[in-house]
C-alpha positions as CSV (number, residue, x, y, z in Angstrom):
1,M,-12.3,-9.5,5.9
2,R,-10.2,-11.2,3.5
3,Y,-11.6,-10.8,-0.1
4,E,-10.8,-14.5,-1.1
5,L,-12.8,-15.8,1.8
6,M,-16.0,-13.5,1.2
7,L,-19.3,-14.8,-0.1
8,P,-21.1,-13.0,-2.6
9,H,-23.6,-11.7,0.0
10,Q,-20.8,-10.3,2.1
11,I,-19.5,-8.7,-1.1
12,R,-22.8,-7.0,-1.8
13,K,-22.8,-5.8,1.7
14,A,-19.5,-4.3,1.4
15,I,-20.4,-2.4,-1.6
16,A,-23.8,-1.0,-0.3
17,E,-21.9,0.3,2.9
18,N,-19.0,1.6,0.9
19,W,-16.3,-0.2,2.8
20,P,-12.5,0.5,2.1
21,V,-11.1,-2.4,0.1
22,V,-7.4,-2.4,0.5
23,L,-4.8,-3.4,-1.8
24,P,-1.4,-4.4,0.3
25,L,1.2,-3.3,-2.3
26,G,4.7,-4.0,-1.7
27,V,8.0,-5.6,-3.2
28,L,10.5,-8.4,-2.2
29,E,13.5,-6.9,-1.7
30,Y,16.9,-7.5,0.1
31,H,16.7,-6.4,3.6
32,G,19.8,-7.2,5.0
33,E,21.2,-10.4,6.1
34,H,19.2,-10.3,9.2
35,M,15.7,-9.5,7.9
36,A,12.9,-11.4,5.6
37,V,13.0,-10.1,2.0
38,G,9.2,-9.2,2.2
39,M,9.3,-7.1,5.1
40,D,7.8,-3.7,2.9
41,T,4.8,-5.9,2.1
42,L,4.5,-7.7,5.4
43,A,4.5,-4.2,7.6
44,V,1.1,-3.3,5.3
45,I,-0.1,-6.6,5.7
46,K,0.2,-7.0,9.2
47,T,-0.9,-3.3,10.2
48,L,-4.1,-4.0,8.5
49,E,-4.8,-6.8,10.0
50,L,-4.8,-4.7,13.3
51,Y,-7.0,-2.0,11.9
52,E,-9.5,-4.8,10.5
53,K,-10.4,-5.5,14.2
54,Q,-11.4,-2.0,14.6
55,A,-13.3,-1.1,11.5
56,D,-15.2,-3.0,8.2
57,I,-12.7,-3.2,5.5
58,V,-12.1,-5.6,2.9
59,I,-8.5,-6.7,2.4
60,L,-7.5,-7.7,-1.1
61,P,-4.7,-11.0,-1.7
62,A,-1.3,-9.0,-1.5
63,F,0.4,-8.2,-4.2
64,Y,4.4,-8.6,-3.6
65,Y,5.7,-8.2,-7.1
66,G,6.4,-4.6,-7.4
67,A,9.7,-2.5,-8.8
68,A,12.1,-3.5,-5.7
69,S,14.9,-2.3,-8.0
70,Y,18.5,-3.3,-7.8
71,A,19.8,-0.3,-5.9
72,V,20.7,-2.1,-2.6
73,A,21.8,-4.9,-4.0
74,A,22.3,-7.1,-7.2
75,P,19.3,-9.9,-7.2
76,E,22.1,-13.3,-7.0
77,G,21.8,-14.7,-4.1
78,S,19.9,-11.6,-2.0
79,G,16.4,-12.3,-3.2
80,S,15.2,-9.0,-4.5
81,V,12.7,-9.3,-7.3
82,Q,12.6,-6.6,-9.9
83,V,9.4,-6.2,-11.9
84,G,9.6,-2.5,-13.7
85,G,6.9,0.0,-13.7
86,N,6.0,-0.3,-17.5
87,Q,4.8,-3.8,-16.7
88,L,3.0,-3.2,-13.4
89,A,0.6,-0.4,-14.5
90,P,-1.3,-2.8,-17.1
91,F,-1.6,-5.1,-14.5
92,G,-2.8,-2.4,-11.8
93,E,-5.5,-0.7,-14.2
94,E,-7.2,-4.3,-14.8
95,L,-7.2,-4.8,-11.3
96,F,-8.7,-1.7,-10.6
97,Y,-11.0,-1.5,-13.4
98,S,-12.6,-5.3,-12.5
99,L,-12.7,-3.8,-8.6
100,L,-15.0,-0.9,-10.0
101,R,-17.0,-3.6,-12.3
102,I,-17.7,-5.4,-8.9
103,G,-19.1,-2.3,-7.3
104,F,-16.5,-1.0,-5.3
105,R,-16.0,2.9,-4.9
106,N,-13.4,3.3,-2.1
107,I,-10.6,1.5,-3.2
108,H,-6.9,1.8,-1.7
109,A,-3.8,0.4,-2.1
110,I,-1.1,1.1,0.6
111,I,2.6,0.7,-0.1
112,H,5.8,1.2,2.1
113,H,8.4,0.8,-0.3
114,Q,10.5,3.6,-1.2
115,T,7.8,6.0,0.4
116,E,10.3,8.7,1.4
117,N,9.9,10.2,-2.2
118,F,5.9,9.4,-2.5
119,V,5.1,13.5,-3.7
120,A,7.4,13.0,-6.6
121,G,6.5,9.1,-7.0
122,M,8.6,6.2,-7.4
123,P,8.1,3.3,-9.7
124,T,5.7,0.9,-8.0
125,D,3.2,3.7,-6.6
126,L,3.8,5.7,-9.7
127,A,2.5,2.9,-11.6
128,F,-0.4,1.9,-9.4
129,K,-1.5,5.9,-9.1
130,T,-1.7,5.9,-13.0
131,A,-3.4,2.8,-13.3
132,G,-6.0,3.9,-10.7
133,R,-6.9,7.1,-12.8
134,Q,-6.8,5.3,-16.2
135,A,-9.2,2.3,-14.7
136,I,-11.7,5.3,-13.9
137,F,-11.8,6.8,-17.1
138,R,-12.3,3.5,-18.7
139,F,-14.9,2.7,-16.1
140,L,-16.8,5.7,-16.5
141,E,-16.6,5.8,-20.4
142,K,-18.3,2.7,-20.2
143,Q,-20.8,3.5,-18.0
144,R,-21.5,6.8,-19.0
145,G,-20.5,6.7,-22.9
146,E,-17.9,9.3,-24.4
147,G,-18.4,13.0,-23.6
148,W,-19.8,12.2,-20.0
149,W,-18.1,15.0,-18.4
150,G,-19.3,17.1,-20.9
151,S,-23.0,16.5,-21.0
152,N,-25.3,19.0,-18.9
153,E,-25.7,16.4,-16.4
154,M,-22.5,16.8,-15.1
155,A,-22.9,21.0,-14.6
156,D,-22.5,20.5,-11.1
157,Y,-19.3,18.8,-11.2
158,Y,-17.0,21.7,-9.9
159,A,-19.5,22.5,-6.9
160,G,-19.8,18.7,-6.6
161,H,-16.0,18.4,-6.4
162,A,-15.6,21.5,-3.7
163,A,-17.7,19.5,-1.6
164,G,-15.9,16.2,-1.7
165,E,-17.5,14.5,-4.3
166,N,-14.6,13.2,-6.6
167,F,-14.8,10.2,-8.8
168,F,-11.0,10.3,-9.0
169,N,-11.2,9.2,-5.1
170,W,-12.4,5.9,-6.2
171,V,-9.0,4.6,-6.4
172,Q,-6.3,5.9,-4.2
173,V,-2.7,5.1,-3.2
174,H,-1.4,5.9,0.0
175,P,2.3,5.3,1.9
176,L,2.2,3.1,5.0
177,M,3.7,5.8,6.6
178,S,2.3,9.5,6.8
179,A,4.6,12.3,6.4
180,A,3.4,13.8,9.8
181,M,5.6,10.4,10.8
182,N,8.7,12.2,9.9
183,G,11.0,12.9,12.8
184,K,8.7,10.9,15.0
185,Y,9.8,7.5,13.8
186,P,13.0,6.3,12.0
187,F,12.5,6.2,8.4
188,D,15.1,3.7,7.0
189,H,16.2,0.8,5.1
190,A,16.6,-2.6,7.1
191,G,18.0,0.0,9.8
192,I,16.5,0.4,13.3
193,G,13.1,1.5,12.1
194,E,12.4,-1.2,9.9
195,T,13.4,-3.8,11.7
196,S,11.7,-2.4,14.8
197,L,8.2,-2.7,12.9
198,M,9.1,-6.3,11.9
199,L,9.9,-7.1,15.7
200,A,6.5,-5.6,16.8
201,L,4.7,-7.1,13.7
202,C,6.1,-10.3,12.5
203,P,9.3,-11.2,14.6
204,E,9.8,-14.5,12.6
205,A,10.7,-12.2,9.9
206,V,14.0,-10.9,12.0
207,D,16.7,-13.2,12.9
208,A,19.3,-11.2,15.5
209,G,22.0,-13.4,15.2
210,R,22.5,-12.3,11.9
211,F,23.1,-8.8,12.8
212,G,26.9,-9.3,12.8
213,E,26.6,-10.7,9.0
214,N,25.3,-7.0,7.5
215,T,27.8,-5.2,5.8
216,G,25.8,-2.3,4.5
217,W,25.5,0.9,6.1
218,Y,22.0,1.3,5.8
219,T,22.0,-2.0,8.5
220,A,24.3,-0.6,10.7
221,S,21.2,0.8,13.4
222,A,19.5,-2.6,13.1
223,K,21.0,-3.9,16.4
224,E,19.5,-1.1,18.0
225,A,15.7,-2.0,17.3
226,S,13.3,-3.3,19.7
227,A,9.6,-4.5,19.7
228,E,9.0,-1.7,22.3
229,L,10.2,1.0,19.5
230,G,8.2,-0.8,16.5
231,Q,5.0,-0.3,18.7
232,R,5.0,3.1,18.5
233,G,5.5,3.0,15.0
234,V,2.5,0.7,14.3
235,A,0.4,3.1,16.9
236,M,1.2,5.9,14.4
237,I,0.5,3.9,11.5
238,L,-2.9,2.9,12.8
239,D,-3.7,6.5,13.3
240,H,-2.7,7.1,9.7
241,L,-5.0,4.1,8.3
242,R,-7.9,5.5,10.4
243,A,-7.5,9.1,8.4
244,I,-7.4,7.4,5.3
245,L,-9.7,5.0,5.5
246,G,-12.0,6.0,8.1
247,R,-15.5,6.6,7.1
């Protein structure tokens, strides 16, 4: 369900049943002359809309204003919007803290931008990972008081942790494309992989008539893109979403 369309009784049901609450997290970034600047975020939104038909989830309004960087192209005339990680982290903390106050305990942010380095982290995902941890610590101290972890009531913490109980799983950040997809689907920037995803998910975001206007090396394979290849990628992404969001 779209969070902005939910009524309070539906929110309470989602809390009681521990539905995943998912933030599509992304950027606005130049993706060649042939593709929309919102590609990274649109890929998350569109695949979540498909997953929503299969399972109960809450989809938050998308956040497009991550750290695109100007590594691909200068912003003048290209459309890239850059908001640095130092600015993103406070926003993310307030957002996650608010969601915890509401009662959600199964919160996820999913990102596609720059996730080839997801284990090490890049500015947007690192900012929201940090924000999630800060929000959880802050919430637990408000709820239980300082010294909550050291109290005798937490004596079974490590046993519970080993059994899969972990407060810090209340907020998680994931890449849209899992590491298992490496080598099975092309990971690129505005090339055959991303262009194919858009042809499958959001064809209005691609103008094949503009392929010839591209000059960047990273777009050279875009002309080979197809909706059929994109559907293969979508199927793999949906398997990944089932693994991280399935209950």
